[in-house]
C-alpha positions as MATLAB code, in Angstrom:
seq = 'MVGGRGTGHRVGHPGGRGMTDTVTAPAPQQMPTDRWLAAVPELPPLDGPAGTGERLLLLLHYGVDWDAGWVSGKRHAYWDRIMPDYVLQAALRAANLRRFWQQVSQQLQSRPRSSAERVELEALLRGDDRAVLEALRWETEALLLRVRIVTEAVRAGRRNETPA';
ca = [
     -18.336    7.215   48.551;
     -17.731    9.162   51.747;
     -14.666   11.288   52.382;
     -12.865   10.289   49.175;
     -12.830   10.800   45.490;
     -13.439    8.158   42.933;
     -15.282    7.240   39.839;
     -17.708    4.931   41.481;
     -16.503    2.044   39.273;
     -15.750   -1.262   40.925;
     -13.206   -3.832   39.805;
     -14.840   -6.306   37.478;
     -17.758   -3.979   36.875;
     -18.384   -2.762   33.329;
     -16.640    0.538   32.906;
     -14.172   -0.091   35.713;
     -10.791   -1.681   35.378;
      -8.811   -3.275   38.155;
      -5.106   -3.872   38.366;
      -5.486   -7.492   37.327;
      -7.598   -6.741   34.269;
      -5.712   -7.166   31.021;
      -5.835   -4.722   28.189;
      -5.206   -6.229   24.808;
      -3.673   -4.224   22.019;
      -5.759   -3.975   18.891;
      -4.880   -6.461   16.182;
      -2.555   -5.001   13.567;
      -4.541   -3.588   10.694;
      -4.031   -5.262    7.348;
      -2.495   -2.856    4.874;
      -4.116   -2.261    1.469;
      -1.259   -3.964   -0.366;
      -1.609   -7.015    1.922;
      -5.219   -7.401    0.772;
      -4.281   -7.012   -2.889;
      -1.361   -9.446   -2.653;
      -3.631  -11.988   -0.923;
      -5.632  -12.202   -4.169;
      -2.830  -14.382   -5.592;
      -1.924  -16.953   -2.913;
       0.439  -18.788   -5.264;
       2.509  -15.583   -5.581;
       3.836  -14.850   -2.088;
       4.736  -11.228   -1.368;
       8.379  -10.324   -1.849;
      10.558   -9.396    1.115;
      13.118   -6.658    1.531;
      13.740   -3.873   -0.988;
      11.986   -5.696   -3.850;
       8.934   -6.141   -1.613;
       8.900   -2.441   -0.800;
       9.195   -1.645   -4.501;
       6.368   -4.034   -5.333;
       4.095   -2.392   -2.759;
       4.983    1.113   -3.965;
       4.092    0.069   -7.508;
       0.768   -1.379   -6.353;
      -0.090    1.886   -4.599;
       1.027    3.811   -7.677;
      -1.199    1.736   -9.975;
      -4.281    1.874   -7.762;
      -3.873    5.629   -7.293;
      -3.961    6.453  -11.017;
      -6.913    8.623  -12.032;
      -8.547    6.192  -14.454;
     -11.547    8.456  -15.029;
     -10.025   11.810  -15.933;
      -6.245   11.382  -16.032;
      -4.262   11.290  -19.261;
      -3.333    7.626  -18.633;
      -6.972    6.568  -19.004;
      -6.781    7.251  -22.734;
      -3.605    5.222  -23.123;
      -4.571    1.944  -21.457;
      -3.360   -0.047  -24.462;
       0.243    1.028  -23.724;
       0.051    1.272  -19.939;
       1.672   -2.016  -18.858;
       4.132   -2.387  -21.727;
       5.426    1.146  -22.187;
       3.985    3.862  -19.968;
       4.299    2.348  -16.507;
       7.756    0.766  -17.041;
       9.165    3.912  -18.671;
       7.978    6.315  -15.995;
       8.968    4.013  -13.128;
      12.447    3.454  -14.537;
      13.006    7.138  -15.322;
      11.971    8.206  -11.831;
      14.038    5.453  -10.188;
      17.139    6.487  -12.160;
      16.738   10.201  -11.451;
      15.624   10.148   -7.823;
      18.062   10.361   -4.934;
      15.551    8.949   -2.452;
      12.168    7.249   -2.293;
      10.258   10.433   -1.518;
      11.631   12.056   -4.660;
      10.919    8.891   -6.673;
       7.302    8.945   -5.503;
       6.925   12.662   -6.174;
       8.160   12.287   -9.741;
       6.336    9.140  -10.811;
       3.062    9.947   -9.059;
       2.918   13.393  -10.670;
       3.714   11.990  -14.108;
       1.060    9.273  -13.881;
      -1.430   11.432  -11.955;
      -1.568    8.991   -9.079;
      -2.367    9.607   -5.432;
      -3.467    7.407   -2.543;
      -7.247    7.026   -2.457;
      -7.754    6.400    1.250;
      -6.278    7.083    4.642;
      -5.013    3.489    4.850;
      -3.203    3.879    1.520;
      -1.651    7.170    2.689;
      -0.446    5.593    5.927;
       1.080    2.636    4.118;
       2.705    4.856    1.504;
       4.281    7.043    4.170;
       5.706    3.975    5.910;
       7.076    2.554    2.659;
       8.752    5.855    1.784;
      10.839    5.491    4.953;
      12.476    2.349    3.522;
      16.100    1.913    2.537;
      16.322    4.485   -0.262;
      19.321    3.036   -2.052;
      18.275   -0.630   -1.916;
      14.659   -0.013   -2.965;
      15.655    2.320   -5.796;
      18.142   -0.285   -7.017;
      15.392   -2.926   -7.011;
      13.132   -0.555   -8.961;
      15.926    0.177  -11.438;
      17.130   -3.372  -12.039;
      13.901   -5.314  -11.575;
      11.369   -2.956  -13.163;
       9.871   -5.466  -15.600;
       9.742   -8.343  -13.100;
       8.148   -6.181  -10.407;
       5.597   -4.798  -12.843;
       4.792   -8.313  -14.029;
       3.947   -9.246  -10.440;
       1.903   -6.054   -9.980;
      -0.023   -6.780  -13.168;
      -0.763  -10.349  -12.046;
      -2.030   -9.053   -8.699;
      -4.201   -6.321  -10.225;
      -5.745   -8.776  -12.693;
      -6.547  -11.179   -9.840;
      -8.070   -8.376   -7.748;
     -10.186   -7.276  -10.721;
     -11.332  -10.854  -11.367;
     -12.217  -11.250   -7.688;
     -14.325   -8.096   -7.794;
     -16.212   -9.345  -10.840;
     -16.951  -12.650   -9.101;
     -18.300  -11.022   -5.939;
     -22.030  -11.266   -5.659;
     -23.949   -8.318   -4.184;
     -25.284   -9.053   -0.729;
];
């Protein structure tokens, strides 16, 4: 190129982009809870505050330290007493979702295991505090029933996977 500046890239040439070339946005990434909920197609994900609560409970469950945490020794009471009690107590005491998460995750020794889980959790914690906490308070057992169904289906799916 004489007398000018440029990259040397031509329109239509690999590495160059012209004004008529289209740039497509990346497809939205599927969230961890979307993958887990997909394990039970006959149980569609909930919408609104109950849906946010359901997803928070899934992240809470999957973040529990099942190897070294105190909950690992109490699996027999986890679904019927431990999880419902701690979720309900935190939902009743917390003024917002961030406080709810702080309380219940510390009590159950739960934390997101991956970057994708952290990103989803952060987004969920920006939900409608009052409405989601009310769903967690008044629908604790029903939401945990759904979470248990999903986690059992995910576990069964993992057992049925054959190594490649």
